[in-house]
C-alpha positions in Angstrom: 0.1 0.2 0.4 1.8 3.5 -0.9 2.2 6.2 1.2 2.4 9.8 0.6 3.3 12.6 2.6 0.8 15.5 3.4 2.9 19.1 3.5 2.9 21.4 6.0 -0.4 22.9 4.9 -1.8 19.5 4.6 -1.8 19.4 0.7 -1.2 16.4 -0.8 1.2 15.9 -4.1 -1.8 14.1 -6.5 -3.9 16.2 -8.8 -7.8 16.2 -9.7 -9.0 15.8 -13.3 -12.7 14.6 -13.9 -12.6 13.6 -10.7 -10.0 11.2 -11.2 -7.0 10.6 -9.4 -4.1 11.6 -11.2 -0.9 10.0 -9.7 2.7 10.8 -12.1 5.0 8.5 -12.5 3.5 5.3 -10.9 4.4 2.0 -10.8 3.6 -0.2 -14.5 2.4 -2.8 -13.1 -0.3 -1.2 -11.5 -2.3 0.3 -14.3 -5.2 -0.8 -14.3 -5.7 -2.2 -11.0 -7.6 -0.8 -7.7 -4.9 -0.1 -4.6 -5.3 1.8 -1.8 -3.8 5.3 -0.7 -2.6 5.8 2.9 -2.3 9.4 3.4 0.0 10.5 6.6 0.9 13.6 8.7 2.7 13.8 11.6 -0.5 16.2 13.3 -2.9 15.6 11.2 -4.5 12.9 11.0 -4.3 10.2 8.7 -6.0 8.8 5.4 -7.1 6.3 3.1 -8.2 6.1 -0.2 -9.2 3.6 -2.6 -8.2 3.8 -6.3 -7.5 3.0 -9.5 -5.2 3.7 -12.4 -6.0 4.4 -15.4 -4.6 5.1 -18.9 -4.0 8.5 -20.0 -6.6 9.8 -21.4 -7.5 11.4 -24.2 -5.1 14.6 -25.1 -2.1 12.8 -23.4 0.3 10.2 -24.2 2.3 7.5 -22.4 5.5 7.8 -20.8 8.1 5.9 -19.4 10.4 7.2 -17.0 13.9 5.5 -15.1 12.8 2.4 -13.4 9.7 2.4 -16.1 7.8 4.4 -14.0 4.7 5.3 -15.8 3.1 9.0 -16.6 1.6 10.8 -18.7 1.9 13.9 -21.0 0.1 16.4 -22.2 -0.2 16.9 -27.1 1.9 19.7 -27.1 0.4 22.1 -30.5 0.5 20.4 -33.8 -0.3 17.7 -32.5 -3.2 15.7 -31.2 -4.4 12.2 -29.4 -8.0 11.3 -29.6 -8.2 8.4 -27.8 -7.3 6.7 -24.8 -4.0 5.2 -24.4 -3.3 6.6 -27.1 -0.2 8.5 -28.7 0.4 12.0 -30.2 -0.2 12.5 -33.8 1.6 15.1 -35.8 -1.4 17.2 -37.4 -2.5 16.7 -41.1 -1.2 18.8 -43.3 -3.5 20.1 -45.4 -7.4 20.7 -44.5 -7.2 20.6 -40.3 -5.3 22.9 -37.3 -4.2 20.9 -33.5 -4.1 23.1 -31.1 -2.8 20.4 -28.9 -4.5 17.7 -26.7 -7.3 16.0 -28.2 -8.1 19.7 -30.0 -8.5 19.1 -33.7 -9.9 21.1 -35.9 -11.2 20.5 -40.1 -11.7 23.2 -41.7 -14.6 24.5 -43.8 -14.7 22.3 -46.8 -13.0 19.0 -45.6 -14.5 16.4 -43.0 -11.9 14.1 -40.8 -12.1 10.7 -39.8 -10.9 9.0 -36.7 -9.7 5.7 -37.4 -9.9 4.3 -33.8 -8.6 0.6 -35.2 -5.0 2.5 -36.2 -4.4 4.1 -32.7 -7.0 6.8 -33.1 -4.6 8.4 -35.9 -7.4 11.2 -38.0 -7.3 11.5 -42.0 -8.6 14.7 -43.3 -10.9 14.4 -47.1 -12.1 16.9 -49.3 -15.9 16.8 -48.6 -18.9 17.7 -51.2 -19.9 20.7 -52.2 -21.4 22.3 -48.3 -22.0 19.0 -46.6 -18.4 19.2 -44.0 -17.9 21.9 -41.3 -20.6 24.3 -41.9 -20.4 27.7 -42.6 -22.3 29.0 -39.5 -21.9 31.8 -37.3 -20.0 30.8 -34.7 -22.3 31.8 -32.4 -25.1 30.1 -33.0 -23.4 27.0 -31.5 -21.3 26.1 -28.8 -18.1 27.8 -29.6 -15.6 24.9 -28.2 -17.0 22.9 -30.8 -17.1 25.7 -33.8 -14.7 28.7 -33.3 -12.5 30.9 -35.8 -10.7 28.2 -37.1 -13.0 25.4 -37.4 -14.9 22.6 -36.5 -13.8 20.1 -34.0 -13.1 16.9 -35.8 -15.6 14.2 -33.6 -17.9 16.9 -31.6 -21.1 15.8 -33.6 -21.0 19.4 -34.6 -19.0 19.0 -38.0 -22.0 18.4 -40.8 -24.1 20.8 -42.2 -27.0 21.6 -40.5 -29.1 18.2 -40.2 -27.0 16.0 -42.2 -25.6 12.7 -40.0 -22.6 13.4 -38.3 -22.1 9.6 -38.0 -22.0 8.4 -41.9 -18.3 9.4 -43.3 -18.5 12.8 -45.1 -21.5 13.7 -43.8 -22.8 11.7 -46.7 -26.5 11.5 -45.5 -29.2 13.5 -43.7 -30.0 12.5 -40.3 -33.9 11.1 -39.9 -36.7 12.5 -41.0 -35.1 15.4 -43.3 -34.0 15.1 -47.1 -31.9 15.9 -49.4 -33.0 18.8 -51.5 -32.0 20.8 -54.6 -29.2 23.4 -55.0 -28.1 22.8 -51.2 -26.2 20.7 -49.1 -28.7 21.0 -45.9 -31.4 18.6 -44.9 -34.6 20.3 -44.9 -38.4 19.0 -43.9 -40.1 17.5 -47.0 -43.5 16.2 -46.8 -44.4 16.0 -50.2 -43.9 15.3 -54.5 -42.9 18.5 -55.6 -44.2 17.9 -59.1 -43.3 21.3 -60.6 -39.5 19.9 -60.4 -40.3 16.4 -62.9 -42.4 18.6 -65.6 -40.1 21.8 -65.9 -37.9 19.9 -67.3 -40.2 18.8 -70.1 -41.2 22.2 -71.3 -38.1 23.6 -71.4 -36.9 20.1 -73.4 -39.3 21.0 -76.4 -38.6 24.9 -76.5 -34.8 24.4 -76.9 -35.7 21.3 -79.4 -38.3 23.5 -81.4 -35.7 26.5 -81.1 -33.0 23.9 -83.1 -35.5 23.0 -85.6 -36.0 26.3 -86.7 -32.7 27.5 -86.4 -30.4 27.9 -90.2 -27.2 25.6 -90.1 -24.3 27.8 -91.4 -21.7 28.5 -91.7 -20.1 29.9 -87.9 -19.6 33.8 -89.9 -23.5 33.9 -90.4 -23.8 32.2 -86.9 -21.9 33.8 -84.7 -24.2 34.5 -81.6 -25.4 30.2 -82.1 -21.9 30.1 -81.8 -21.4 31.8 -79.1 -24.0 30.6 -76.8 -23.5 26.7 -77.6 -18.9 27.1 -77.8 -18.4 29.8 -76.0 -20.3 30.3 -73.1 -21.5 27.0 -72.8 -18.0 25.4 -72.5 -17.2 28.6 -70.0 -20.3 27.5 -67.6 -19.5 24.1 -67.5 -16.2 24.2 -66.4 -16.2 27.0 -64.3 -17.5 25.4 -61.4 -15.0 23.4 -60.9 -13.1 25.6 -59.3 -15.9 27.4 -57.2 -17.0 26.3 -53.3 -20.6 26.9 -51.9 -19.6 29.0 -50.0 -18.2 31.7 -52.5 -20.4 34.5 -53.4 -19.5 33.9 -57.1 -20.9 30.2 -56.9 -23.9 31.3 -55.0 -25.0 34.3 -57.1 -24.3 32.6 -60.4 -25.3 28.8 -59.1 -28.9 28.4 -61.8 -26.5 29.8 -64.4 -24.0 26.9 -64.3 -26.8 24.5 -63.9 -28.5 26.1 -66.9 -25.4 25.4 -69.3 -24.5 22.2 -67.1 -28.3 20.8 -67.2 -27.1 19.8 -63.7 -29.6 20.4 -61.3 -29.3 17.9 -58.4 -25.8 16.8 -57.9 -23.4 19.0 -55.2 -21.6 21.0 -58.3 -25.3 22.4 -58.3 -25.8 23.5 -54.7 -25.0 26.6 -54.5 -26.9 27.7 -51.3 -25.0 29.0 -48.6 -25.5 27.2 -45.1 -25.5 30.1 -43.1 -28.8 29.2 -41.9 -30.7 29.1 -38.7 -32.3 26.1 -37.8 -35.5 28.3 -37.3 -36.1 28.0 -41.6 -34.5 24.5 -41.6 -38.4 24.1 -40.1 -40.3 25.4 -42.9 -40.6 23.5 -45.9 -39.3 24.9 -48.8 -41.3 24.4 -52.1 -38.5 25.6 -54.6 -35.5 23.2 -52.8 -37.7 20.2 -52.1 -37.9 17.2 -53.8 -39.4 14.2 -52.5 -39.4 13.0 -48.9 -36.5 11.4 -47.4 -35.2 12.0 -50.7 -30.9 10.2 -50.3 -27.8 11.1 -51.9 -28.1 8.5 -54.5 -31.3 9.1 -55.6 -30.2 13.4 -55.4 -27.7 11.8 -57.8 -29.5 10.2 -60.1 -32.2 12.9 -60.7 -29.6 14.6 -62.2 -29.8 12.3 -64.9 -33.7 12.9 -65.5 -33.7 16.7 -67.6 -31.5 14.2 -70.0 -33.5 11.3 -70.4 -36.6 13.6 -71.3 -34.8 15.8 -73.9 -33.8 12.7 -75.3 -36.5 9.7 -75.0 -39.4 11.8 -74.9 -39.0 15.2 -76.0 -37.3 14.5 -79.2 -39.3 11.4 -80.7 -42.7 14.1 -79.7 -40.5 16.4 -82.4 -39.7 14.7 -84.8 -43.5 12.7 -84.9 -44.7 16.7 -84.9 -42.7 17.9 -88.0 -42.0 14.7 -89.6 -44.3 16.4 -93.1 -42.3 19.3 -92.4 -39.3 19.1 -95.2 -37.3 22.3 -93.5 -37.9 21.2 -90.3 -37.0 17.8 -90.7 -34.1 18.5 -92.5 -33.0 20.2 -89.5 -33.2 16.8 -87.5 -29.0 15.5 -88.0 -27.7 19.1 -86.8 -30.5 19.9 -84.5 -29.6 16.2 -82.4 -25.8 16.8 -82.8 -26.4 19.9 -80.9 -28.1 18.4 -78.4 -25.5 15.7 -78.1 -22.4 17.8 -77.8 -24.6 20.1 -75.4 -24.8 17.0 -73.1 -21.6 15.3 -73.2 -20.3 17.4 -70.3 -22.9 16.4 -68.4 -22.9 12.7 -69.1 -19.3 13.0 -68.4 -20.1 14.3 -64.7 -22.5 11.8 -64.4 -20.9 8.5 -65.2 -17.4 10.0 -63.1 -18.8 10.6 -60.5 -20.9 6.7 -60.1 -17.2 5.5 -59.8 -16.2 8.1 -57.7 -14.9 6.3 -54.4 -12.9 7.1 -51.9 -11.6 4.9 -48.9 -12.6 5.7 -45.7 -10.8 3.9 -43.0 -11.2 0.8 -44.6 -14.4 1.0 -46.5 -14.2 2.2 -50.1 -17.2 4.3 -50.5 -19.2 6.0 -53.1 -18.3 9.9 -52.9 -21.3 11.2 -53.9 -23.0 8.9 -51.9 -21.0 7.9 -48.4 -23.6 4.9 -47.2 -22.5 3.1 -50.4 -19.4 0.7 -50.3 -18.1 0.7 -53.7 -17.6 -2.6 -56.0 -20.2 -4.5 -53.6 -23.2 -6.6 -53.4 -25.7 -4.6 -56.0 -23.7 -2.0 -56.8 -21.1 -4.1 -58.8 -23.8 -4.0 -61.5 -24.4 -0.1 -62.0 -21.0 0.7 -61.7 -19.7 -1.4 -63.8 -21.4 -0.5 -66.5 -20.3 3.6 -65.6 -16.9 2.2 -66.6 -17.7 0.9 -69.7 -19.8 4.3 -70.4 -16.9 6.3 -69.0 -14.3 4.5 -71.8 -16.8 4.9 -74.5 -17.3 8.7 -73.3 -14.1 9.0 -73.5 -13.9 7.4 -77.3 -16.6 10.1 -78.4 -13.6 12.9 -79.6 -12.2 10.1 -81.6 -14.1 8.1 -83.3 -16.1 12.1 -83.9 -13.2 13.0 -85.5 -12.2 9.9 -87.6 -15.2 9.9 -88.9 -15.6 13.3 -90.1 -12.3 12.8 -91.3 -13.7 9.7 -93.4 -16.5 12.2 -94.9 -14.6 15.2 -95.6 -12.5 12.8 -97.9 -15.2 11.4 -99.7 -16.8 14.4 -99.8 -19.8 13.7 -98.2 -20.4 16.4 -95.5 -22.6 18.2 -97.5 -24.9 15.3 -97.8 -24.8 15.1 -93.7 -26.0 17.8 -92.4 -25.2 17.3 -89.2 -21.6 18.0 -89.8 -22.8 21.9 -90.3 -22.3 21.3 -86.5 -19.4 19.3 -85.9 -16.8 21.5 -88.9 -18.8 24.4 -90.1 -18.2 26.0 -86.7 -14.5 26.5 -87.2 -12.7 26.9 -90.2 -11.4 24.5 -92.7 -7.8 24.8 -91.3 -9.2 23.7 -87.6 -12.6 21.7 -89.1 -11.4 19.0 -86.3 -11.9 21.4 -83.5 -14.9 20.0 -82.2 -13.4 16.3 -80.8 -10.9 19.1 -79.0 -13.5 20.7 -77.5 -15.0 17.3 -76.3 -11.6 15.9 -74.7 -10.6 19.3 -73.0 -14.4 19.0 -71.2 -13.4 15.4 -70.5 -9.4 16.1 -69.0 -10.4 19.0 -66.7 -13.8 17.0 -65.5 -10.8 14.2 -65.0 -9.0 16.4 -62.9 -11.6 17.8 -60.5 -12.3 14.1 -60.0 -9.2 12.8 -58.9 -8.6 11.7 -55.3 -6.1 14.8 -53.7 -6.7 17.9 -51.9 -8.5 20.2 -52.9 -5.4 22.5 -53.4 -3.5 20.5 -55.4 -6.9 20.0 -57.6 -7.5 23.6 -57.6 -3.3 24.4 -59.2 -3.5 21.1 -61.5 -7.4 23.0 -63.0 -5.0 26.2 -63.2 -2.5 24.5 -65.1 -5.1 22.5 -67.8 -6.8 26.2 -68.0 -3.5 27.8 -68.5 -2.8 24.9 -71.5 -6.3 25.3 -73.0 -6.0 28.5 -73.8 -2.5 28.3 -75.0 -4.2 25.9 -77.8 -6.7 28.1 -78.6 -4.3 31.3 -78.9 -1.8 28.3 -81.2 -4.6 27.5 -83.4 -7.9 30.6 -83.1 -10.0 28.1 -84.5 -13.4 30.5 -85.3 -14.0 31.7 -88.8 -14.6 34.8 -86.8 -12.6 37.6 -84.7 -15.6 38.2 -82.4 -15.8 34.5 -81.6 -11.4 33.6 -80.8 -11.9 37.3 -78.9 -14.8 35.8 -76.9 -12.9 32.5 -76.6 -10.1 34.4 -75.3 -11.5 36.6 -73.0 -13.7 33.2 -71.4 -10.8 30.9 -71.2 -8.3 34.5 -69.3 -11.0 34.3 -67.1 -10.7 30.9 -66.4 -7.5 30.8 -65.3 -7.8 34.4 -63.7 -10.7 32.2 -61.7 -8.9 29.5 -60.9 -5.6 31.7 -59.4 -8.0 33.5 -57.1 -9.8 30.4 -56.5 -6.5 28.9 -55.2 -4.8 31.6 -53.2 -8.4 32.1 -51.1 -8.6 27.7 -50.6 -4.7 28.0 -49.1 -6.0 30.9 -47.1 -9.3 30.2 -46.3 -10.2 31.9 -42.5 -13.5 32.1 -40.9 -13.8 36.1 -39.6 -15.5 38.1 -37.0 -19.4 37.1 -37.7 -18.7 33.9 -38.6 -18.6 33.5 -42.2 -16.0 32.6 -44.9 -16.5 35.4 -46.8 -13.2 36.6 -49.0 -12.3 40.1 -49.9 -11.7 38.8 -53.3 -15.3 37.4 -53.6 -16.8 40.2 -54.7 -14.2 40.5 -57.9 -14.6 36.7 -57.8 -18.5 37.3 -58.9 -17.9 40.2 -61.4 -15.4 38.0 -63.3 -17.8 34.7 -63.5 -20.7 36.9 -63.9 -18.7 39.0 -67.0 -18.7 36.2 -70.2 -22.8 36.2 -69.6 -23.3 40.0 -69.1 -21.2 41.2 -71.8 -22.7 38.8 -73.8 -26.1 40.1 -73.6 -24.7 43.1 -74.5 -22.5 42.1 -77.3 -25.7 40.3 -78.6 -27.9 43.3 -78.6 -25.2 45.2 -80.3 -24.3 43.0 -83.3 -28.6 42.3 -83.6 -28.5 45.9 -84.4 -25.5 46.2 -86.8 -27.1 43.4 -88.8 -30.6 44.7 -89.0 -28.5 48.5 -89.2 -27.0 46.7 -92.9 -29.9 45.2 -93.9 -31.8 47.8 -93.6 -29.2 50.1 -95.6 -28.7 47.4 -98.3 -32.8 46.9 -98.9 -32.5 51.2 -98.9 -30.0 51.1 -102.0 -31.8 48.3 -104.0 -35.4 49.5 -103.7 -37.2 50.5 -106.7 -34.3 48.5 -109.0 -35.8 45.7 -110.7 -33.7 45.8 -113.6 -31.2 44.4 -114.3 -27.9 47.2 -115.0 -26.2 44.7 -118.1 -22.7 46.2 -119.3 -20.3 45.0 -121.7 -16.8 43.9 -120.0 -13.7 43.4 -122.3 -13.8 39.6 -124.5 -11.4 37.6 -122.9 -11.1 35.3 -126.2 -10.1 38.5 -127.6 -7.1 39.7 -124.6 -5.7 36.1 -124.9 -5.6 36.8 -128.8 -4.1 39.9 -129.0 -1.3 39.2 -126.0 -0.1 36.3 -127.7 0.4 38.5 -130.9 1.7 40.7 -129.5 -1.1 43.6 -129.9 -0.4 46.8 -127.6 -3.2 48.6 -128.6 -6.4 47.8 -126.9 -10.2 47.0 -129.6 -12.1 49.7 -128.8 -15.9 49.4 -129.9 -15.3 46.4 -133.0 -16.3 42.6 -131.6 -14.3 40.0 -132.4 -16.6 37.2 -131.0 -19.8 36.2 -131.2 -19.2 35.2 -127.0 -18.8 38.3 -124.4 -18.2 37.9 -120.7 -21.2 40.4 -119.5 -21.2 41.8 -115.6 -24.3 42.1 -114.8 -26.0 44.8 -111.5 -25.2 41.9 -109.0 -21.4 42.3 -110.2 -22.1 38.3 -111.8 -20.0 36.9 -115.0 -21.9 35.2 -117.7 -21.5 34.4 -121.1 -23.5 35.7 -123.0 -24.5 34.4 -126.8 -24.9 37.7 -129.0 -26.7 37.3 -132.7 -25.1 38.5 -135.7 
């Protein structure tokens, strides 16, 4: 029975923590055993206490001193220990901040997983949308769990509102709440919102009718059409890859990204700020809700719904309606090709999300729906089809290039009107640039899905945009200077935006009011909206100038219905004179009954003259 001396003030040299006596430098063989402690003093009454020596708590590490004495040492800053009888681990280099003991904070946009089977080591993962470490005002929750650094890992407060912290990557809602459109938070949804099931049909019908009524010509005469479906569509389909839902730019431009990407249900379409109080979340939102108890995999699957409606329902209806209209039916090929080219990026994103798996702990989970274990049970079937689809869609740019080349060599471009969309958008030297346009989308989307940390991913995307810009600057593929300049502006903006997003991610911090808005966010928003606003002004100016030119041309030709024909010099006579060495010109005599006539339209005709 160990004895401890009480000093002159009647104090015992032992400490208290959580109502448990801690004795430094105890014998190692006493750990996990119940012992009796006897305290004595020469003038005070002696006392006994029964205690059990336990291993070190969270935030401490076990140490052995001389003579196999057992002790506990606190974990310093940049280290942590989140399990009992564990060791101090080094703080993760990206996505987390360690303040010592067991205090580890995930910065916004990251999720920390504690692997107790591996000594309590924490792994940091980039989180989908705004699901992890909510961007809430720090005063709305306990300041210890969510503070100016981020969210304390393992506190239960490290997920967005109403999301389940027990699910890896905060990838599901708590009981009674549902996934919603345009946001990573979970809401109460009690009914089916049929509006979201009907709207894609009407939008698809309007879109197809517009394509069928359009005249497909070279890009020099289809500047506005090419501007929208080539320049703007590429910009808004890829700029979302470098934006975070918490950024002001994506919160404002989110609906625009959804429109150009045909994407209304996946995490990339989430643009709502998570800075919403719980009181507002108790009210059912008629806009965001889709169906009750919508799961992450259901939300992901709904992304294919608008594309399916467009291809499988709207197109057959339009083909049946316009089957007897020769002018409209002649546009079936170009219109279908325009649809498929526009959907290429969205289909690529969807297929990659179906196989985008991450290893969290000892499980390989689907990043967009973390409750699903990849390549197990039924997931094997649809993930195998997704892999086949990715291989097929990766071959599309090459197959399109190969087929177009064979048709051009055989002179069959005019007989295949669908190729007008593929080749006539660019000048003849770059007829193959549609394949490059599709390939660059594929590469950028693949980079965004790589299992690397967010900051390095943004740097790689920045390099990708620089490469795309360099290729375009070198080739100048569009036949009109307006389109090449528009593409230059869009690509330069993508480089600037990705550079700002990279610096923002590296210096992310919480403001005094609990938000994560960055001083550059307003400038970022201006850059994101620039192509859209600029295209509106350019379209208005271009339309005005075209109408003015047409009106002026009509004024010049009005009232003059007679073709003015004048005699041009006879080319046969000129050739004869040149051959004989004559230098003089015949002014009035005609040497041939065949004359080259210039009409009032500036065209040349051979007219037979009567003798």
